[in-house]
C-alpha positions in Angstrom: -109.2 28.1 -5.9 -107.2 30.5 -4.4 -108.8 31.9 -1.2 -107.6 35.0 0.8 -108.8 35.5 4.5 -107.2 37.9 7.1 -106.3 36.7 10.9 -105.6 40.3 13.3 -102.5 39.8 14.9 -101.4 39.8 18.2 -100.1 42.7 19.9 -97.1 41.1 21.2 -96.4 40.4 17.2 -97.3 43.7 16.3 -95.1 45.2 18.3 -91.8 42.7 17.2 -92.7 43.4 13.7 -92.7 47.4 14.6 -89.5 46.5 16.1 -88.3 45.1 13.1 -88.6 48.8 11.6 -87.7 51.0 14.6 -83.8 49.0 15.9 -82.8 49.9 12.8 -83.4 53.3 12.7 -82.6 53.9 15.9 -79.4 52.4 15.7 -77.7 54.2 12.8 -79.9 58.1 14.1 -77.5 56.7 17.1 -74.3 55.7 15.3 -75.0 59.0 13.4 -75.1 61.3 16.0 -72.5 59.7 18.2 -70.1 60.5 15.0 -70.9 63.7 15.3 -70.4 64.2 19.5 -67.1 62.2 18.8 -65.8 64.2 15.7 -66.5 67.8 18.0 -64.6 65.6 21.5 -61.7 65.0 19.3 -60.8 68.2 17.7 -61.5 70.1 20.6 -59.4 67.9 22.5 -56.5 67.9 19.8 -56.8 72.2 20.0 -56.2 71.8 23.7 -53.6 69.0 23.4 -51.8 71.6 20.9 -51.3 74.6 23.2 -53.6 76.8 21.4 -52.2 80.7 23.0 -54.2 81.3 26.1 -56.4 77.5 25.3 -58.8 79.3 23.1 -60.8 77.1 20.9 -60.8 77.8 17.1 -64.1 77.5 16.2 -63.7 77.1 12.5 -63.1 73.0 12.2 -65.9 72.4 14.6 -68.1 74.7 12.0 -67.1 72.5 9.1 -67.8 69.5 10.7 -71.2 70.7 11.7 -71.8 71.7 7.6 -70.6 68.6 7.4 -72.6 66.2 9.6 -75.5 68.0 8.7 -74.7 67.3 4.6 -74.5 63.7 5.9 -77.8 63.9 8.3 -79.9 65.9 5.2 -78.4 62.6 2.9 -78.7 59.8 5.5 -82.2 60.3 7.0 -84.4 60.1 4.5 -82.7 56.3 3.9 -82.8 55.7 7.1 -86.9 56.5 7.3 -87.2 53.9 4.1 -85.2 51.1 5.4 -87.6 48.4 6.6 -90.7 50.0 6.6 -92.6 47.3 5.3 -92.3 46.2 8.6 -93.8 49.4 9.9 -96.7 49.1 7.1 -97.1 45.5 8.4 -97.2 46.5 12.0 -99.4 49.3 11.5 -101.8 47.3 8.8 -102.3 44.8 11.6 -103.0 41.4 9.6 -101.9 38.6 8.3 -103.0 36.8 5.4 -103.9 33.4 5.6 -104.0 32.3 1.8 -104.7 29.2 -0.1 -102.9 27.8 -2.6 -101.2 24.8 -4.5 -97.7 23.3 -5.2 -97.1 24.3 -8.9 -93.0 22.9 -8.5 -91.5 20.5 -6.1 -87.4 21.2 -6.6 -85.4 18.3 -4.7 -82.2 19.0 -3.1 -79.1 16.1 -2.1 -79.8 17.1 1.4 -83.5 16.1 0.7 -85.1 19.2 2.3 -87.6 19.9 -0.6 -88.4 23.5 -1.6 -91.8 23.9 -2.9 -92.8 26.6 -6.2 -96.7 27.8 -4.8 -99.2 29.1 -6.9 -98.8 32.4 -5.3 -98.0 35.9 -5.7 -97.0 37.2 -2.8 -94.4 33.7 -2.2 -93.2 32.4 -4.7 -91.5 29.4 -2.9 -91.3 27.9 0.7 -89.7 25.0 2.8 -92.0 23.7 5.2 -90.5 24.0 9.2 -91.7 21.9 10.4 -91.0 19.6 7.2 -93.4 17.5 5.4 -93.1 16.0 1.9 -95.4 17.4 -0.8 -96.2 16.5 -4.3 -97.3 18.7 -7.5 -100.9 19.8 -6.9 -101.5 19.6 -3.4 -103.5 22.3 -1.1 -101.6 24.0 0.9 -102.6 27.5 3.0 -99.9 29.3 3.9 -99.6 32.9 6.0 -97.6 35.1 5.0 -96.9 39.5 6.2 -98.9 41.5 3.1 -96.3 44.6 2.7 -93.5 42.3 3.6 -94.3 39.3 1.9 -92.6 37.6 4.6 -93.2 33.9 4.6 -94.7 32.6 8.8 -96.5 29.1 8.9 -98.5 26.9 6.7 -101.3 24.4 7.4 -102.7 21.6 5.4 
């Protein structure tokens, strides 16, 4: 019953998926580095405004801040790299999975937009968009990303 097929992603969609990994990574790194620069400016400015003799800067607080940020970077960098890594894998893989599956259960909601349980290992439930009503046992073809298991669309 289950049939899988792979469709090559369009280059624009592939870049969009890759961007879902790259943008948060770049943003987090930018925030971390900006905090370091801001800390240096605050410490140096505070020392200059405090009237250190002969406008000499005490480097001890700067060294402590540098060691603290190196430690924070050491802890945060692996987490930043792993965040949304499944999108990076999908972009590198470059394929969309097309799988034919069946509806195994229908969950009726008060709003009238039903949620459908599928006989699929990757995508367990879906709500069709544009909306269409299915019954138990109906065969539906869904499209999704392999590694992130993100539902994209459906066909009949």
